[in-house]
C-alpha positions, 0 to 999 in steps of 0.5 A: 922133732926131726927136720922132716917132721917140722917141714911136714908141720909147716905145710898147708893141709898137713894132718898129724896124730899128736899126743898130749905131753903133760908136764910133771908140774901137773902133779903139783897143780892137782894137789895145790889147785884142786884142794882148797885148804890143808884141813880139807886135804886131811879130810880127803885122806880120811875119806880115802881110808873109808873107801879102803874099808877101814874101821879106824883112822888115826890122824897124828900131828907130830911135833906140831910146833917144830920145823920138822913137824909131820902128819901121819894118817894111818888106817886099818883098811884093806891096804894095797898090793904092788900091782894096785900101786902100780896100775891104779894108785900111780895112775891119776884119774883112774876110774876103778872106784867110779866103776865099782860104784856104777856096778854097785860093787860093795866092800866087806863092810857094805860100802860103796866107794866115795871116790870117783875121779882118782885124784884124792891121793894128791891131797897129800901134796897139799900138805907137804913136799915129801911123803912116805906111803906104807901099805899092806894087803892081806897075806901080801908083802908090805909096800913102801912108796917114797915121793919127793914132790919138789924133785918130781916137778923138776922133770919136764915131762910127766913120763920122766917123773918116776917114784920109788916103790919097794916091797919088804917083810911087814914092819908096820902092819905085822902079823895079819894086820892090813892097812895104809900109813901115809906120812907127810914131811916138810909141811907146807902149813907150818902154823898149826895153831891151837885154833887151827888144830881144833878146827881140824878136829871138828872137820875130822870128827864131822866126817861121819853123820852124828845121827846115823849108825854107820858112824859106829863102823868108821871112826876117825880121830886126831892126836896131837902129842905134847898138846893134848890139852888143845883138844881135850876141852872140846865140848861133847856134842851129844851132851849139848844136843840133848839140851836143845829145846827142839828136835825134828826128824823127817824123811821123804821117800817115793813121794811120801813125807813123814815128820816128827816134831818134839819140843822138850821144854826149857828148864826154869820156864813153865811150859810143857813139852809136846810132840806132834807128827805129820799125818799119813797124807801130809803133802811136802810143799816145796818152794818153787820159782816165782810164776811171772805169768801170775801177775794180775793187777798187782804188778811184779812186786805183788806176784805170788809163788805157785805151789809145788806139791812134791811127788816121787819125780822131784827126787829122781836121781836123789833118792830118799832124803832124811833129815835130823835137826836140833834147834836152839834159842839164842835169846839171852833169857832162854839160853841162860836157862840151859846153863853155860850160855857162853859154851852154847854160843861158842858151840853154835858159832862153830857148828851151826848149820846143816851138813850133808852126808851120803851113806853116813859120810860127809859131803864137804863143805856143806854146813861150814861156817862160810857156806849157807847152801840153803840160804837160811840166813837170807830167809831169816832176814825176810821173815825174822820171827818165823824162820831160823838162821844157821847159828841156832840149828845143828842138822844133817841131811842123809842121802843114799850114795846108791840112789843119789846118782844125779848129785855129782861132787865137784872136782875140788871137793867143795860140794855138788855140781850146781845142776838141776838135781841139787836145786831139787834137793834144796827144794825138798829140804827147805820144804821139809823145814816148814813143819819145824818152823811152824810148830817151833813158832807156836812154842817160841811165841809162848816162851816170849810171852813168859820171858817178856821183852819182845816189844823192846827188842822189836823196837830196836830193829827200827831205832838202830837202822835209823841211827845208822841211816843218819850216820851214813847221810852225814858221812856221804854229805846227804844230811840236808836231803835225808835228815828231814826224812829220817825225822819224819820216819821216826815221828810217823813210827812213834805215832803209829806205834802209840795209836796201835797200842791205844787201840789195844793191839799187842806188841807182836802186832807191830811186827809187820811194820817193823819188818817193812820199815826196817827193810826200807831203811836198810835198802836206803842205807845200802844204796847210800853206802855203795855210792848210788846215784842221788836221784836213785837215793831220792826215789828210794827215800820217797818210797820209804816215806809212803810205807806207813801212810795207809795205816796212819790214815786209817788210825786217824779215822780217815777215808772211811765211807759207806760202801756196799759189800757187793761192790767189794766182792764184784771188784775182787772177782774182776781183778782175779778173773785171769787167776780163776781161769789160769788155775782152773778154779770155779767161782760160786758167788751167790752174793752177786745174784740179782735177787740178793739185797746188798749190805752196806757199812763204813770201811776203807775200801782199798784196805778191805779190798786188800784183805779180801784179796789176801783170802783169795790168794790163800785159796789159790795157793792151797787148792792145787795142793789138794787137787794137783791135777784138778779142774774146776769141778774140784777146785772151787771158791765160794763167796757169799754175804752173811748177815747173822755174824756179830757185830755186823754183815760179813763176807765169807770165803770158803774153798775146797782145799785141804782146810785149816789145821791151826787155831785162830790165834796162830793163823792171825799171828804175824809171820805164821805160815805153812807155805814154804817161803811164805811171809805169813802176813796175809791173814795178819793183814786181814785181821789188822784191817778188820780190827782197826775198822771195828770188825773182826776176822773170823773162822766159822764152821760151815754150818755157822756160815751157811756154806754148802757141804761141797766146800769142805776146806777153809772157811774165813769171814771178814766181819764188818761193824754194824754201823762204823760211820764216824 
């Protein structure tokens, strides 16, 4: 800079137009910082071949166990002319692919380009310090580009960094052949072990959707000369998937939800397979955010999630969403029936998860071992019997590149930008999984009854965390404070278990207690291990101690007294007044008429109130599903008392919702729910309360319950004993 310019810069109020002057090392940063791993770098080069309209792509690891190892990526795509190399390939950030996609300009094979940022070519720098690019377009000379990255970044300014480009008669792509070959030397990753190579092969072959025909038009493969055995015994995915007990497909397009479920059966287990499909008007229910305003008298801990019936607007900027899933059962008694259980375990450990594809080409890194983009594992923790984790499902979500314009890939090539469209895609997929989880739960329950052992496995869920809690208490010098609590928890649990079994309840019926106690124990354990304050630990311990209290009292025949059903109905009406008004639901309650006599019997009022409130919760959820824009003329709940159901008087709850599609045995099973993210404990709780009190939970038809014809949805009854005084 001249002395005069410096003087001008130093003056107050000076104004200059100054250009950016990028350093040459920016090329190094583009490769090193934007590409997460060498395997992802190879993945990017293979994707570039797709954009070049290639059919075949060869990735060759040459002399992988020597210091002079190299990587070759060669395709049979359109190749590049000298002008393309000069004006596009050597211009970082060029938007020609983005403009092609925006204009819906497709290739000869009908592809829209995946690239849009003009940075994918720098993946080669992640792999090695020197590269040679040989490329030839149709009826053009062959172009050779030589790049020494170490030499380039020595230049101070990017404008001084030059690349050697030459043209020649075709030597690699002779005759009419076209394509591009990239050879990387002086590799940065020098430890290409057998395990790394096998992971690379999995990533390369996973670039195309295993379930879509487009995979036949783009075929990448890996070669490791001299080490062919490293990848020769990789299991054939198609063969393993064909042995999966469950298969499920869905499609959501223009607000219409279609799904098809298939249980294939398990060899050696006498249980017939079955197929079922969704009805034409089945809604897609997606998990929404919790509605904090719908709290009522139960507090924040008891808040419910409002239903969201997906329509076409939820897929704006996303387009049609298609999914296909193969689901396994890792129970040893089931897995052994498939043959080679270790092979299946290893395959699921490495390939389990749900990947995302656009136009049949994978969006990395969804579905990788360290990526749980749908939160499946956390959902499994919250509802272990109903929901599945990543390590039992191999699935794919397919999107249209043309339609999914609101889903933008991150610059570092690791998924989509976290925006509203991605949130809506997750909602769609999680909602679409609900029929699979529900139907699979039915078949899985039958399998467990046949193979047995479920009770012992559930009991271990309590015993093991309690032992871990003891260990943590000793480790953190909390033995004196927590040991009495742990002993009491074990005694209360054993007493409750034995009492319930004496009452004739099934082992599966204990699942709700396992769930609650396990979560309480693990929460206390984590608080101790993370160094929580002693007062917080004491408070958590006191809360945990009260988990089993209510049911223990009930089993000991405590707190029962004679109550009127009118009082119970009046109380549930009063605590839900706000909800009736907020959700535009009309209440029809002939039981509270002045001329209607009361019915009395003995029960624990608080538990019966919770059971009845659960029935109303279900109605409040499902009414907007059938009537998404409805008002009180369409959304209605009927509460009445019926004296003719055995064994005694009953409270009947009917509504104008979509009705019940499952049988009573499934409806009262713990963790069974058709609500996305639902725990599936509401009806089970009501069933348990009534059964322990000498009554029952019933699902009568309208005529039996004497319900008006307008209430053509669900009908559920709390049937009390005729005389339950003890």
